[in-house]
GUZANU-124222 format. One record per residue (C-alpha): residue number from 1; z, y negated, x. Coordinates in pm, 1 decimal. Each point is the difference from the previous one (the first is absolute). Layout:
BEGIN
  num         Z         Y         X
  NUM         Z         Y         X
...
END
This chain:
BEGIN
  num         Z         Y         X
    1      14.0       5.7      -4.2
    2      73.3    -211.0     303.4
    3    -309.6      60.0     160.8
    4    -191.7     -94.7    -324.7
    5     184.2    -331.8     -56.4
    6     -94.6    -101.1     375.6
    7    -344.0      44.3     -49.2
    8     -27.8    -181.3    -353.8
    9     179.6    -283.6     194.1
   10    -244.2      23.3     283.1
   11    -283.4      15.9    -256.1
   12     140.3    -302.2    -204.5
   13      35.6    -210.7     315.0
   14    -328.9      73.3      92.9
   15    -114.6    -112.4    -339.6
   16     219.5    -308.5      22.8
   17    -153.7     -68.1     355.7
   18    -357.5      30.9    -133.7
   19      88.4    -199.7    -280.6
   20     134.1    -290.8     191.0
   21    -317.3      11.2     226.5
   22    -259.2      -4.0    -299.2
   23     204.5    -322.8    -142.0
   24     -10.3    -150.9     365.9
   25    -365.2     120.7     118.1
   26    -156.5      77.5    -350.7
   27    -294.7    -184.5      40.8
   28     -82.7     108.9     356.2
   29      50.1     384.9     -88.0
   30    -231.9     -59.1    -321.2
   31    -304.7    -157.9     173.1
   32     -48.8     173.4     319.1
   33    -251.8    -294.9     107.1
   34     300.2    -216.8      60.3
   35      19.8    -111.0     340.8
   36     350.9     -35.3     133.6
   37      86.5    -259.3     258.0
   38     298.2    -128.1     157.4
   39      46.1    -334.7     172.3
   40     197.2      -1.9     322.0
   41     106.9    -268.3     251.7
   42     323.1    -177.6     144.1
   43      98.7    -323.6    -232.1
   44    -207.2    -284.4      39.1
   45    -327.1     140.5      52.6
   46    -163.8     -76.6    -328.7
   47      68.5     375.6    -157.5
   48      57.6    -142.7    -341.4
   49    -232.7    -263.2       2.6
   50    -249.2     260.8      83.8
   51     110.0     203.9    -309.7
   52     -36.4    -273.6    -231.0
   53    -360.3     -47.3      96.7
   54     -49.2     369.8     -33.3
   55     123.9     -37.1    -374.4
   56    -244.2    -265.7     -78.3
   57     193.2    -305.7      50.5
   58    -252.9    -286.1      61.1
   59     300.0    -311.6      24.5
   60     -51.0    -233.2     240.5
   61     303.4     137.4     222.0
   62     -29.4     358.5    -139.9
   63     328.6     -42.8     -98.2
   64     -27.0     111.8    -401.6
   65     -53.4     355.8      78.6
   66     286.6     283.0     -63.6
   67     150.3      -9.6     353.9
   68     192.9    -296.2     116.4
   69     -96.0    -122.1     350.3
   70     266.1     -93.5     239.3
   71       8.1    -311.8     218.1
   72     310.5      77.1     190.7
   73     170.2     295.8     230.3
   74     103.9     162.6    -308.0
   75    -262.1     231.2    -214.3
   76      -3.3    -106.7    -347.8
   77     -74.2     338.5     -73.7
   78     264.8     212.0     -15.4
   79     -60.9     299.3    -206.9
   80    -356.3     206.8     -17.1
   81    -211.2    -165.1    -232.9
   82    -325.2     201.7    -118.0
   83    -299.0    -169.8    -198.7
   84    -255.3     197.6    -158.1
   85    -350.7    -177.5     -20.6
   86    -232.7     140.4    -263.6
   87    -374.9      90.5      89.3
   88    -224.1    -328.7     -33.4
   89     120.9    -243.7     277.1
   90    -100.2     289.0     216.5
   91    -190.2     288.1      -0.8
   92     318.6     243.4      -9.7
   93     326.2     -47.4    -192.7
   94     264.6     -69.6     277.2
   95     391.2      34.1      24.7
   96      97.2    -280.8     230.0
   97     344.2      34.2     162.2
   98     211.4    -265.0     163.2
   99     294.2      74.7     177.3
  100     305.0    -208.8     187.5
  101    -136.6    -134.4     323.6
  102     160.7     125.1     308.8
  103     256.4    -206.9     221.0
  104      97.3    -238.2    -276.2
  105     333.9    -175.1      42.1
  106     196.6     255.2    -282.5
  107       0.3     251.2     264.8
  108    -114.6     266.0    -276.1
  109    -273.2     170.2     236.9
  110     124.4     369.1     -47.6
  111     107.9     -39.4    -341.3
  112    -352.5    -116.0     -79.4
  113    -180.7     271.9     228.6
  114     192.0     264.4    -178.0
  115    -103.3    -125.3    -365.5
  116    -377.0     -29.1     142.8
  117       2.0     344.5     110.0
  118     167.8     144.1    -331.5
  119    -256.7    -225.7    -193.8
  120    -294.7     162.3     196.7
  121     146.8     355.0     -67.5
  122       0.1     -80.3    -347.5
  123    -355.8    -120.0     -13.1
  124    -122.4     283.6     216.2
  125    -278.9    -141.8     185.6
  126    -160.2    -326.2      85.1
  127    -332.5    -123.5     109.3
  128      52.3    -290.9     234.9
  129     297.9    -229.1     160.4
  130    -105.2    -319.3      54.5
  131     143.2    -170.5     306.3
  132      33.0    -378.1     -80.6
  133     -38.9    -271.7     308.5
  134      43.3    -343.4     -13.6
  135    -300.0    -103.0     206.7
  136     146.5    -359.3      45.0
  137     302.7     169.8     203.6
  138    -231.5     234.8     208.6
  139     279.7     165.8     262.7
  140     122.4     324.9     -52.8
  141     376.7     -76.7       3.8
  142     259.4     242.8      87.0
  143      72.5      16.9    -380.5
  144    -332.5     110.0     -80.0
  145     -10.1     256.4     291.0
  146     293.8     159.9    -111.3
  147    -127.7     -15.1    -377.6
  148    -292.6     211.3     131.9
  149     230.0     244.5     183.1
  150     239.2      44.0    -311.6
  151    -309.9      47.2    -194.3
  152    -145.0     278.5     165.3
  153     335.8     161.0      49.2
  154      46.7      -9.5    -383.7
  155    -353.8     105.9    -119.6
  156    -129.6     197.4     309.6
  157    -277.0     -34.3     251.2
  158    -264.0      72.3    -292.9
  159      61.8    -318.8    -173.2
  160    -213.3    -212.9     262.9
  161    -319.2     179.5    -163.6
  162      92.4    -156.2    -333.5
  163      87.6    -345.7     156.1
  164    -185.2    -316.4     -76.1
  165      70.2    -320.4     163.9
  166     -44.5    -335.1    -227.6
  167      55.3    -338.3     197.8
  168      92.1    -246.3    -262.6
  169     -43.5    -385.3      46.3
  170    -324.2       7.2     251.5
  171     -51.1    -360.4     -62.0
  172     -69.6    -298.1     227.8
  173    -145.1     -64.8     318.7
  174     107.5     347.3     122.8
  175    -166.8     199.3    -286.8
  176    -322.0      36.9     176.9
  177     203.2     229.3     261.4
  178     158.1     225.8    -246.5
  179    -267.6     307.2      36.5
  180     102.9     -19.2     372.7
  181     387.3     -24.1     -44.3
  182     -26.0     288.5    -269.9
  183    -160.7     244.1     268.7
  184     261.4    -147.3     244.5
  185     276.1      45.9    -269.4
  186     -94.4     387.5     -87.7
  187     -25.2      83.9     408.1
  188     297.8    -143.0      33.6
  189     180.0     218.7    -265.5
  190    -170.7     300.9     184.8
  191     134.1     -81.6     311.3
  192     366.5     -45.1    -149.5
  193     -18.7     335.1    -167.4
  194    -189.5     179.0     263.2
  195    -289.0      80.5    -283.6
  196    -368.1      72.2      55.0
  197    -252.6    -139.6    -209.7
  198     -57.1     316.3    -170.9
  199     382.9       9.9     -99.2
  200      -1.6    -347.3     -97.1
  201    -351.8    -150.6    -106.9
  202     150.9    -324.8    -154.0
  203    -275.5    -200.3    -162.7
  204     112.6    -371.5     -29.4
  205     -70.8    -241.5    -289.2
  206      83.7    -357.1      26.4
  207      30.4    -222.2    -324.0
  208      69.7    -360.2     -50.4
  209     252.8    -103.0    -276.2
  210    -213.7    -325.8    -114.9
  211    -344.3     -33.6    -195.2
  212     -10.7     362.3    -110.5
  213    -125.7      81.1     295.7
  214     235.0     294.0       4.4
  215    -193.9     152.6    -277.0
  216    -296.9     167.5     196.5
  217     247.5     164.3     259.5
  218     218.9     138.9    -277.5
  219    -302.1     182.8    -164.8
  220     -89.0     152.1     318.3
  221     379.0      80.3      72.3
  222      19.9     189.0    -367.9
  223    -360.4     125.1     -49.8
  224    -103.5      83.9     341.0
  225     270.8      36.4     271.8
  226     289.2     162.3    -217.3
  227    -207.0     297.9    -178.1
  228    -148.1     147.7     296.1
  229     365.6      50.7     149.3
  230     103.0     313.6    -182.3
  231     342.3     104.5    -125.2
  232     309.4     -47.8     230.1
  233     224.2     249.8    -156.4
  234     363.3    -115.2     -34.7
  235     218.3     326.8    -109.9
  236     149.2      90.7     340.5
  237      90.4    -353.4     106.8
  238     372.6     -48.2     105.1
  239     179.2    -342.6      -6.2
  240     225.4    -134.9     280.8
  241     291.1     100.9    -167.4
  242    -102.7     338.8     -21.6
  243    -120.5      20.6     354.0
  244     371.2    -211.0     103.1
  245     155.0     323.6    -202.5
  246    -202.6     255.0     193.9
  247      83.3    -169.5     356.0
  248     357.0      -8.9    -109.4
  249     -32.7     394.0     -80.8
  250    -162.1      81.6     341.1
  251     233.9    -220.2     205.4
  252     322.4     149.8    -174.3
  253    -170.7     359.9      67.7
  254     -34.8     -88.0     375.5
  255     324.4    -138.3     -16.6
  256     171.2     329.2    -121.2
  257    -248.8     193.4     238.2
  258     135.9    -195.1     305.0
  259     392.3      39.4    -129.7
  260     -85.9     388.7     -45.0
  261    -140.6      27.7     335.0
  262     310.6    -201.6     166.9
  263     223.9     177.4    -174.1
  264    -144.0     345.1     114.7
  265      -1.2    -165.5     363.7
  266     361.4     -89.4     -31.1
  267      82.5     353.1    -128.0
  268    -188.0     126.0     285.5
  269     177.6    -206.4     249.1
  270     337.3      71.3    -166.6
  271     -81.5     358.4      31.0
  272    -113.8     -24.7     377.7
  273     343.3    -207.8      38.8
  274     215.4     314.4    -165.5
  275    -175.3     237.1     238.1
  276      71.8    -211.0     311.3
  277     333.3     -24.2    -117.6
  278      29.9     368.5     -39.2
  279    -142.7      76.0     328.5
  280     251.9    -273.8     143.5
  281     290.3     226.7    -182.7
  282    -147.6     307.3     171.2
  283     -15.7    -141.9     335.2
  284     359.7    -164.8      -9.5
  285     121.1     324.4    -119.3
  286    -169.7     202.3     326.3
  287     170.2    -292.3     200.6
  288     331.9      55.6    -155.6
  289     -64.9     395.7      74.9
  290    -123.5     -79.3     338.5
  291     335.7    -217.5      67.5
  292     258.6     269.1    -117.1
  293    -183.1     241.5     222.4
  294      20.7    -217.1     290.2
  295     399.0     -64.9     -77.5
  296      43.3     376.3     -33.3
  297    -159.1      53.3     330.9
  298     208.2    -254.9     138.0
  299     297.6     114.5     -98.1
  300     -88.0     364.4     130.2
  301     -61.1    -149.9     320.4
  302     323.5    -175.6      37.8
  303     192.7     311.8     -92.3
  304    -196.2     217.4     230.7
  305      98.5    -286.4     270.7
  306     378.0      42.9    -122.7
  307      34.9     380.6      69.4
END
């Protein structure tokens, strides 16, 4: 009876999990054509602004879409936000996900990463991660480098085959150099992470935020680049907290193994010491016997002299 109850409980939990998944990702599940895209960058690179433009926000500053751009070191996006874009704006329906920017002032990077992994496991697969870079700040800072390393650690090395770089704010006198900088930027990423071009093709798109110059690049992004990438399966991803748990288990296992080794060594030393003491006692007894015999011999010699 208990086994049957456990089976029923497991089946019930599985049904609840599936129901929750359908509620959260119903449109994606019902429409296999849907392109699943995740926007990713540190805070302040223009990720949420890009998200607004992708959803069809044509306002002057791009601030009227569903995502809230940040103008400070604190990410305005503190929870994962998903927007479904029906077919029409692009050739395919799009499921667009914006997640909190890394390295913001709230110090919640590990929590955000854990939430993202949980979300990705729920959606099961994605097609692309769009890596966002503000063209007006061309350097690859230490923060940006750490984000790249954390991303690979979290999602695995194959993720770079599903990565597209979008440079935002390609405007002003420097705009003509954008294609050249795009190549340098993708090469620098490969250099930092020791990737080959085959492992990380890293196509690059640049777009301006003004005068609707972003419209054509966005059509290329959604209609041409993303559909070529295929699926990146997320079922077996591990969050940073899960990785930490594994590391702690391994640490304590090694610690216990070392303690066991030290204990066995101590026991062996104690046994060696006990054996040494036993030999010492045996040797001392031999010496005592020898000394007693010497005394006896001496006494006999004296008695012989007297007689």
